[in-house]
PLY file of the C-alpha trace (Angstrom):
ply
format ascii 1.0
element vertex 482
property float x
property float y
property float z
element edge 481
property int vertex1
property int vertex2
end_header
-36.89 171.41 -254.91
-40.40 170.27 -254.38
-41.22 173.17 -252.19
-39.73 175.52 -254.72
-41.90 174.08 -257.55
-45.02 174.31 -255.38
-44.09 177.93 -254.35
-43.35 178.94 -258.03
-46.68 177.46 -259.22
-48.70 179.25 -256.46
-46.94 182.52 -257.23
-47.41 182.37 -260.93
-51.11 181.32 -260.57
-51.73 184.31 -258.19
-50.14 186.63 -260.53
-52.13 185.32 -263.58
-55.46 185.58 -261.56
-54.46 189.17 -260.45
-53.68 190.09 -264.11
-57.22 189.20 -265.10
-58.91 190.86 -262.11
-57.22 194.30 -262.56
-58.56 194.73 -266.17
-62.02 193.65 -265.03
-61.79 196.44 -262.40
-60.18 199.17 -264.47
-61.48 198.90 -268.02
-65.19 199.22 -267.29
-64.34 202.38 -265.33
-62.06 203.76 -268.04
-64.57 203.09 -270.93
-67.20 205.05 -268.87
-64.99 207.99 -268.13
-63.46 208.49 -271.67
-65.29 208.85 -274.91
-64.84 206.23 -277.70
-62.73 208.88 -279.63
-60.38 209.30 -276.74
-60.13 205.52 -276.01
-59.50 205.06 -279.69
-56.65 207.52 -279.70
-55.04 205.94 -276.71
-55.38 202.46 -278.37
-53.92 203.82 -281.60
-50.96 205.46 -279.77
-50.33 202.33 -277.91
-50.36 200.32 -281.23
-47.69 202.80 -282.76
-45.66 202.61 -279.52
-45.74 198.82 -279.68
-43.67 198.72 -282.84
-40.92 200.97 -281.38
-41.04 199.28 -277.97
-40.42 195.78 -279.46
-37.40 197.01 -281.56
-35.92 198.70 -278.45
-36.31 195.33 -276.54
-34.88 193.27 -279.38
-35.13 189.72 -278.41
-33.19 190.37 -275.06
-36.02 188.82 -272.84
-36.19 185.56 -274.61
-32.46 185.13 -275.17
-31.47 186.30 -271.71
-33.96 184.01 -270.05
-32.80 180.98 -271.89
-29.05 181.70 -271.51
-29.03 182.82 -267.86
-31.08 179.74 -266.98
-28.42 177.60 -268.48
-25.52 179.28 -266.78
-27.06 180.51 -263.58
-24.85 178.14 -261.42
-21.75 180.19 -262.64
-21.60 183.86 -261.21
-18.94 184.67 -263.71
-20.80 183.58 -266.88
-24.05 184.97 -265.47
-22.45 188.41 -265.09
-20.89 188.26 -268.49
-24.17 187.51 -270.27
-26.11 190.12 -268.24
-23.68 193.03 -268.83
-23.46 192.40 -272.58
-27.22 192.19 -272.95
-27.77 195.23 -270.70
-25.29 197.35 -272.72
-27.01 196.28 -275.95
-30.36 197.02 -274.52
-29.12 200.48 -273.34
-27.82 201.29 -276.90
-30.99 199.96 -278.74
-33.43 201.77 -276.49
-31.68 205.06 -276.62
-31.52 204.97 -280.40
-35.16 203.90 -280.71
-36.23 206.70 -278.16
-34.66 209.25 -280.35
-36.18 207.75 -283.58
-39.57 207.60 -281.83
-39.53 211.25 -280.60
-38.47 212.40 -284.18
-41.36 210.35 -285.64
-43.96 211.72 -283.31
-42.72 215.26 -283.89
-42.63 215.32 -287.68
-45.49 212.80 -288.53
-48.30 213.09 -285.94
-50.40 216.22 -286.44
-53.33 215.43 -284.03
-52.44 217.32 -280.81
-54.26 214.92 -278.48
-52.53 211.85 -280.12
-49.09 213.53 -280.12
-49.49 214.37 -276.30
-50.35 210.77 -275.60
-47.35 209.51 -277.57
-44.88 211.83 -276.06
-45.92 210.61 -272.52
-45.73 206.95 -273.65
-42.32 207.53 -275.28
-40.60 207.69 -271.85
-41.52 204.07 -271.47
-38.86 203.24 -274.00
-36.26 204.74 -271.68
-37.73 202.77 -268.80
-37.24 199.50 -271.00
-33.44 199.96 -270.44
-34.06 198.59 -266.89
-36.30 195.82 -268.05
-34.38 192.78 -266.70
-37.14 190.60 -265.42
-35.66 187.79 -267.38
-32.87 187.68 -264.63
-35.53 187.03 -261.87
-37.27 184.48 -263.93
-34.16 182.64 -264.81
-33.45 182.28 -261.12
-37.14 181.35 -260.55
-37.66 184.25 -258.22
-41.42 184.13 -258.78
-42.52 185.03 -255.39
-40.66 188.46 -255.67
-42.09 188.98 -259.21
-45.57 188.29 -257.99
-45.50 190.51 -254.76
-43.80 193.36 -256.50
-46.20 193.27 -259.51
-49.31 193.10 -257.32
-48.03 195.87 -254.96
-47.17 198.29 -257.80
-50.43 197.59 -259.80
-52.58 198.00 -256.71
-51.01 201.64 -256.36
-51.64 202.06 -260.01
-55.36 201.04 -259.70
-55.81 203.47 -256.74
-54.15 206.34 -258.73
-56.56 205.74 -261.62
-59.72 205.89 -259.38
-58.29 208.88 -257.57
-57.14 211.04 -260.49
-59.00 209.97 -263.58
-62.43 211.83 -263.34
-63.33 213.14 -266.84
-62.42 212.87 -270.57
-59.68 215.47 -270.18
-57.73 213.25 -267.80
-56.58 210.98 -270.74
-52.86 212.26 -270.17
-53.02 211.50 -266.51
-54.15 207.96 -267.37
-51.36 207.52 -269.91
-48.80 208.85 -267.43
-49.95 206.54 -264.64
-49.84 203.38 -266.99
-46.42 204.47 -268.30
-45.06 205.27 -264.78
-46.36 201.81 -263.58
-44.33 200.06 -266.05
-41.16 202.03 -265.37
-41.48 201.77 -261.58
-41.93 198.01 -262.08
-38.73 197.86 -264.06
-36.79 199.97 -261.61
-37.69 197.80 -258.60
-36.73 194.64 -260.55
-33.44 196.11 -261.53
-32.54 197.06 -257.98
-33.51 193.49 -256.80
-31.18 191.68 -259.24
-28.05 192.82 -257.35
-28.43 189.41 -255.45
-27.77 187.66 -258.75
-25.47 189.92 -260.79
-22.80 192.58 -260.16
-24.31 195.97 -260.92
-21.24 198.15 -260.22
-20.62 200.52 -263.14
-16.95 199.46 -263.44
-17.82 195.87 -263.93
-20.57 196.57 -266.40
-18.10 198.39 -268.72
-15.50 195.66 -268.78
-15.01 193.02 -271.40
-18.09 194.04 -273.48
-18.60 192.13 -276.66
-22.13 192.59 -278.13
-21.30 191.89 -281.75
-22.03 188.09 -281.63
-25.46 188.81 -279.99
-26.85 191.04 -282.69
-27.90 188.31 -285.24
-29.44 185.88 -282.63
-31.37 188.75 -281.04
-32.69 190.07 -284.34
-33.77 186.47 -285.34
-35.64 186.02 -281.92
-37.19 189.51 -282.43
-38.52 188.55 -285.97
-39.65 185.03 -284.85
-41.50 186.25 -281.75
-43.28 189.19 -283.31
-44.77 187.93 -286.68
-48.06 188.30 -284.67
-47.74 192.01 -285.13
-49.14 191.53 -288.64
-52.47 190.51 -287.26
-54.20 192.44 -284.59
-51.66 195.10 -284.22
-51.58 195.71 -288.01
-55.36 195.94 -288.01
-55.47 198.69 -285.38
-52.71 200.67 -287.19
-54.59 200.56 -290.48
-57.88 201.36 -288.78
-56.23 204.32 -287.06
-54.80 205.52 -290.44
-58.05 205.24 -292.45
-60.92 205.45 -289.97
-62.03 207.52 -287.04
-60.51 206.74 -283.65
-63.81 205.27 -282.46
-63.28 202.18 -284.71
-59.97 201.49 -283.00
-61.76 201.75 -279.61
-64.56 199.36 -280.86
-61.90 196.89 -281.98
-60.00 197.17 -278.74
-63.12 196.29 -276.51
-63.56 192.85 -278.14
-59.86 192.32 -278.13
-59.39 193.01 -274.43
-62.33 190.84 -273.42
-61.19 187.79 -275.49
-57.62 188.23 -274.57
-58.45 187.82 -270.80
-60.35 184.70 -271.54
-57.65 183.34 -273.88
-54.86 183.89 -271.15
-56.73 181.31 -268.88
-56.80 178.56 -271.50
-53.24 179.27 -272.56
-52.14 178.27 -269.13
-53.44 174.77 -269.73
-51.19 174.59 -272.82
-48.08 175.92 -271.26
-48.12 173.80 -268.10
-48.26 170.65 -270.20
-45.31 171.44 -272.61
-42.51 170.12 -270.34
-44.26 166.75 -269.92
-45.14 166.53 -273.56
-41.63 167.45 -274.57
-40.37 164.55 -272.38
-42.81 162.11 -273.84
-41.68 163.14 -277.37
-38.03 162.30 -276.41
-38.77 159.15 -274.50
-42.19 157.72 -275.20
-43.61 158.60 -278.62
-46.84 156.68 -277.92
-47.59 158.56 -274.80
-46.83 161.83 -276.69
-49.45 161.12 -279.31
-51.97 159.99 -276.70
-51.32 163.21 -274.74
-51.62 165.55 -277.81
-55.02 163.83 -278.74
-56.29 164.32 -275.29
-55.16 167.83 -275.08
-57.06 168.73 -278.30
-60.12 166.92 -277.09
-60.14 168.70 -273.66
-59.57 172.01 -275.41
-62.56 171.45 -277.56
-64.53 170.44 -274.58
-63.66 173.56 -272.56
-63.35 176.24 -275.23
-66.22 175.36 -277.50
-68.88 176.37 -274.82
-67.01 179.50 -273.82
-66.56 180.59 -277.39
-70.24 179.98 -278.36
-71.40 181.63 -275.12
-69.26 184.71 -275.81
-70.71 184.87 -279.26
-74.23 184.65 -278.12
-73.94 187.06 -275.15
-71.67 189.56 -276.91
-74.28 192.35 -276.58
-74.67 191.98 -272.77
-70.86 191.51 -272.23
-69.95 194.63 -274.28
-72.60 196.78 -272.49
-71.50 195.62 -269.11
-67.79 195.87 -269.82
-67.75 199.14 -271.73
-71.22 200.84 -271.64
-73.75 201.90 -274.12
-71.49 204.22 -276.04
-69.57 201.19 -277.15
-72.68 199.34 -278.57
-70.97 199.49 -282.05
-68.24 197.09 -280.78
-70.85 194.22 -280.42
-70.25 192.79 -284.05
-66.53 192.78 -283.64
-66.99 191.20 -280.27
-68.84 188.25 -281.79
-65.91 187.74 -284.26
-63.45 187.82 -281.30
-65.45 185.14 -279.63
-64.66 182.97 -282.59
-61.10 183.94 -282.47
-60.92 182.56 -278.91
-61.62 179.12 -280.27
-59.24 179.42 -283.21
-56.28 180.63 -281.23
-56.80 178.05 -278.42
-56.55 175.17 -280.97
-53.70 176.95 -282.71
-51.73 177.26 -279.54
-51.74 173.49 -279.23
-50.73 172.86 -282.77
-48.21 175.65 -282.53
-46.62 175.07 -279.12
-47.18 171.38 -278.36
-46.52 169.98 -281.75
-44.53 172.01 -284.39
-42.41 173.90 -281.73
-41.61 170.72 -279.79
-40.41 169.11 -283.07
-38.05 172.03 -283.37
-39.56 173.36 -286.62
-39.55 177.07 -285.70
-38.42 178.07 -289.24
-41.67 176.76 -290.68
-43.71 178.63 -287.97
-41.92 181.79 -288.73
-42.54 181.57 -292.47
-46.09 180.43 -292.35
-47.10 183.00 -289.72
-45.30 185.82 -291.66
-47.01 184.78 -294.82
-50.49 184.64 -293.31
-49.71 188.07 -291.49
-48.68 189.65 -294.70
-51.83 188.43 -296.30
-53.81 189.95 -293.61
-52.08 193.37 -294.20
-52.82 193.08 -297.85
-56.48 192.50 -297.11
-56.69 195.40 -294.65
-55.10 197.77 -297.23
-57.27 196.39 -300.00
-60.38 197.25 -297.76
-58.89 200.41 -296.33
-61.58 202.76 -297.67
-64.38 200.77 -296.09
-62.65 198.91 -293.26
-64.10 198.99 -289.77
-63.56 197.10 -286.46
-65.49 194.10 -287.76
-64.00 193.67 -291.17
-60.57 194.11 -289.65
-60.94 191.21 -287.18
-62.78 189.27 -289.97
-59.54 189.37 -292.23
-57.51 188.36 -289.34
-59.74 185.38 -288.54
-59.42 184.28 -292.12
-55.72 184.51 -292.07
-55.33 182.89 -288.73
-57.59 180.06 -289.93
-55.47 179.61 -293.01
-52.34 179.49 -290.78
-53.95 176.65 -288.67
-54.71 174.67 -291.89
-51.18 175.04 -293.10
-49.79 173.87 -289.73
-52.17 170.90 -289.79
-51.19 169.90 -293.25
-47.46 170.28 -292.26
-47.99 168.02 -289.19
-49.82 165.36 -291.20
-47.64 165.48 -294.31
-44.12 166.33 -293.05
-44.21 165.16 -289.38
-46.40 162.22 -290.44
-48.47 162.62 -287.25
-52.25 162.35 -286.95
-53.34 164.43 -284.00
-57.08 163.82 -284.52
-58.04 167.45 -284.87
-61.10 166.87 -287.11
-62.63 163.89 -285.39
-66.28 163.96 -284.63
-65.49 163.29 -280.98
-64.03 166.91 -280.82
-66.80 168.58 -282.94
-69.63 167.19 -280.99
-68.70 169.75 -278.23
-69.46 172.48 -280.68
-72.64 170.89 -281.69
-73.81 170.65 -278.17
-72.75 174.23 -277.39
-74.99 175.47 -280.23
-77.83 174.74 -277.98
-76.74 177.86 -276.09
-78.11 180.15 -278.78
-81.81 179.31 -278.35
-81.28 178.91 -274.58
-79.98 182.56 -274.41
-82.82 183.85 -276.66
-85.22 182.36 -274.20
-83.57 183.97 -271.25
-83.55 187.34 -273.05
-87.34 187.07 -273.44
-87.66 187.82 -269.71
-86.20 191.25 -270.35
-83.78 191.09 -267.34
-80.81 193.54 -266.81
-77.75 192.88 -268.78
-75.82 191.50 -265.76
-78.70 189.20 -264.67
-79.24 188.06 -268.23
-75.55 186.85 -268.32
-75.73 185.22 -264.85
-78.95 183.28 -265.69
-77.73 182.41 -269.19
-74.43 181.10 -268.10
-75.85 179.02 -265.28
-78.55 177.61 -267.75
-76.00 176.78 -270.43
-73.56 175.23 -268.02
-76.26 172.95 -266.63
-77.40 171.80 -270.08
-73.78 171.31 -271.23
-72.79 169.30 -268.15
-76.00 167.14 -268.20
-75.56 166.29 -271.85
-71.98 165.22 -271.28
-72.99 163.07 -268.36
-75.88 161.51 -270.46
-73.45 160.78 -273.34
-70.90 159.40 -270.85
-68.27 161.53 -272.37
-64.78 160.08 -271.70
-62.91 163.42 -271.68
-65.32 164.92 -269.19
-65.11 161.75 -267.02
-61.30 161.89 -267.06
-61.30 165.54 -265.78
-63.87 164.65 -263.12
-61.90 161.64 -261.92
-58.70 163.67 -261.75
-60.36 166.40 -259.77
-61.97 163.71 -257.49
-58.66 161.84 -256.90
-56.74 165.21 -256.03
-59.52 165.96 -253.42
0 1
1 2
2 3
3 4
4 5
5 6
6 7
7 8
8 9
9 10
10 11
11 12
12 13
13 14
14 15
15 16
16 17
17 18
18 19
19 20
20 21
21 22
22 23
23 24
24 25
25 26
26 27
27 28
28 29
29 30
30 31
31 32
32 33
33 34
34 35
35 36
36 37
37 38
38 39
39 40
40 41
41 42
42 43
43 44
44 45
45 46
46 47
47 48
48 49
49 50
50 51
51 52
52 53
53 54
54 55
55 56
56 57
57 58
58 59
59 60
60 61
61 62
62 63
63 64
64 65
65 66
66 67
67 68
68 69
69 70
70 71
71 72
72 73
73 74
74 75
75 76
76 77
77 78
78 79
79 80
80 81
81 82
82 83
83 84
84 85
85 86
86 87
87 88
88 89
89 90
90 91
91 92
92 93
93 94
94 95
95 96
96 97
97 98
98 99
99 100
100 101
101 102
102 103
103 104
104 105
105 106
106 107
107 108
108 109
109 110
110 111
111 112
112 113
113 114
114 115
115 116
116 117
117 118
118 119
119 120
120 121
121 122
122 123
123 124
124 125
125 126
126 127
127 128
128 129
129 130
130 131
131 132
132 133
133 134
134 135
135 136
136 137
137 138
138 139
139 140
140 141
141 142
142 143
143 144
144 145
145 146
146 147
147 148
148 149
149 150
150 151
151 152
152 153
153 154
154 155
155 156
156 157
157 158
158 159
159 160
160 161
161 162
162 163
163 164
164 165
165 166
166 167
167 168
168 169
169 170
170 171
171 172
172 173
173 174
174 175
175 176
176 177
177 178
178 179
179 180
180 181
181 182
182 183
183 184
184 185
185 186
186 187
187 188
188 189
189 190
190 191
191 192
192 193
193 194
194 195
195 196
196 197
197 198
198 199
199 200
200 201
201 202
202 203
203 204
204 205
205 206
206 207
207 208
208 209
209 210
210 211
211 212
212 213
213 214
214 215
215 216
216 217
217 218
218 219
219 220
220 221
221 222
222 223
223 224
224 225
225 226
226 227
227 228
228 229
229 230
230 231
231 232
232 233
233 234
234 235
235 236
236 237
237 238
238 239
239 240
240 241
241 242
242 243
243 244
244 245
245 246
246 247
247 248
248 249
249 250
250 251
251 252
252 253
253 254
254 255
255 256
256 257
257 258
258 259
259 260
260 261
261 262
262 263
263 264
264 265
265 266
266 267
267 268
268 269
269 270
270 271
271 272
272 273
273 274
274 275
275 276
276 277
277 278
278 279
279 280
280 281
281 282
282 283
283 284
284 285
285 286
286 287
287 288
288 289
289 290
290 291
291 292
292 293
293 294
294 295
295 296
296 297
297 298
298 299
299 300
300 301
301 302
302 303
303 304
304 305
305 306
306 307
307 308
308 309
309 310
310 311
311 312
312 313
313 314
314 315
315 316
316 317
317 318
318 319
319 320
320 321
321 322
322 323
323 324
324 325
325 326
326 327
327 328
328 329
329 330
330 331
331 332
332 333
333 334
334 335
335 336
336 337
337 338
338 339
339 340
340 341
341 342
342 343
343 344
344 345
345 346
346 347
347 348
348 349
349 350
350 351
351 352
352 353
353 354
354 355
355 356
356 357
357 358
358 359
359 360
360 361
361 362
362 363
363 364
364 365
365 366
366 367
367 368
368 369
369 370
370 371
371 372
372 373
373 374
374 375
375 376
376 377
377 378
378 379
379 380
380 381
381 382
382 383
383 384
384 385
385 386
386 387
387 388
388 389
389 390
390 391
391 392
392 393
393 394
394 395
395 396
396 397
397 398
398 399
399 400
400 401
401 402
402 403
403 404
404 405
405 406
406 407
407 408
408 409
409 410
410 411
411 412
412 413
413 414
414 415
415 416
416 417
417 418
418 419
419 420
420 421
421 422
422 423
423 424
424 425
425 426
426 427
427 428
428 429
429 430
430 431
431 432
432 433
433 434
434 435
435 436
436 437
437 438
438 439
439 440
440 441
441 442
442 443
443 444
444 445
445 446
446 447
447 448
448 449
449 450
450 451
451 452
452 453
453 454
454 455
455 456
456 457
457 458
458 459
459 460
460 461
461 462
462 463
463 464
464 465
465 466
466 467
467 468
468 469
469 470
470 471
471 472
472 473
473 474
474 475
475 476
476 477
477 478
478 479
479 480
480 481
């Protein structure tokens, strides 16, 4: 079992790193090939597609992963769960596919947008074979990693080979859609080692009715986040030129790559904190406070650095034609900090206390408030005001969560202690440091390199001089492991 855990950890880590490297390679190329108008239309089409895609998927992934993981020692029960979920997914995706194409045909007037959405629509049919939850339930992470890397490398090569000018947008959409579909097909073929795929077996003893309510509940619970950034892009696409959607997307993509790295810190500690919550409440409280402090220590400098270097980062990542994305990038930099803290409050406290209903209601309330703000500002909304309303509503959600934890769960997690906020104060020194580096008028890339090195040096030295306990704890753990 030990080897299996080590192997799984290596495989998942490799996949996470790869999933960050690929966007760093592909997006700068795409942003320089396509105009902001074209990118905006592709982003808007993807936003609309997301709504239909999620309904087609229902909550099958989460439900299937949980149930198969519980019953995987029983071949008979595994087959029963799989075939019912597969048949339900088959029905839901076919119905959604038909509705999607009717929606595009009757409501989309822009010929370019319609072409993009038609191509993307075939991804809904490909979702019928989306059964990665089987491989994850059986912890077959080595297969998932190798398969995903191989397919995405071919996809990456195809983009560089076939995408040469702004008119190749439909080829790019076709490549990205085909990548997802092929990935699903390979996974589906692979699961024969875990479940019976014979047609006769799949059609026997089907009973999907008991699954409908649980799956719709999971669908709603897991997708209240649609009322934030996805809703922003939808409303931007309706009321503003496509370029505004593209400018919004630049900041979102950059910040999301960074956020994924920090979320891994949250997710890997959930099992241990869950154990402490059940068996040693004192250790749990200590662990939560340490996590919050470490989060501030790591994310504060990153967030402030992103904010101060937004101009250079946007120009390096997307090029001069996306200079208007700089203000929204600065706001997305703040969002990285808000969401990293929210992830701890959400996943490691309220979720572990099994208070999902509160999370769903609070998230839905704040999300609906964001939609109201967006529609209120619809005539003057742009990429910056859209993400600003989201920041306000996500901040409100975090305050509601903290009050709930303090009042209802009667737990003081030490979120607003000075020991945490001092990392923000220290990080503010980055702003004059970066202004000084800019005075040398270096290239954007060199400015970022020199600024990051200078700011890291200042930050680490100040932590050492202050004998920071959280920093010392991290250094000691790294030293011991070595």
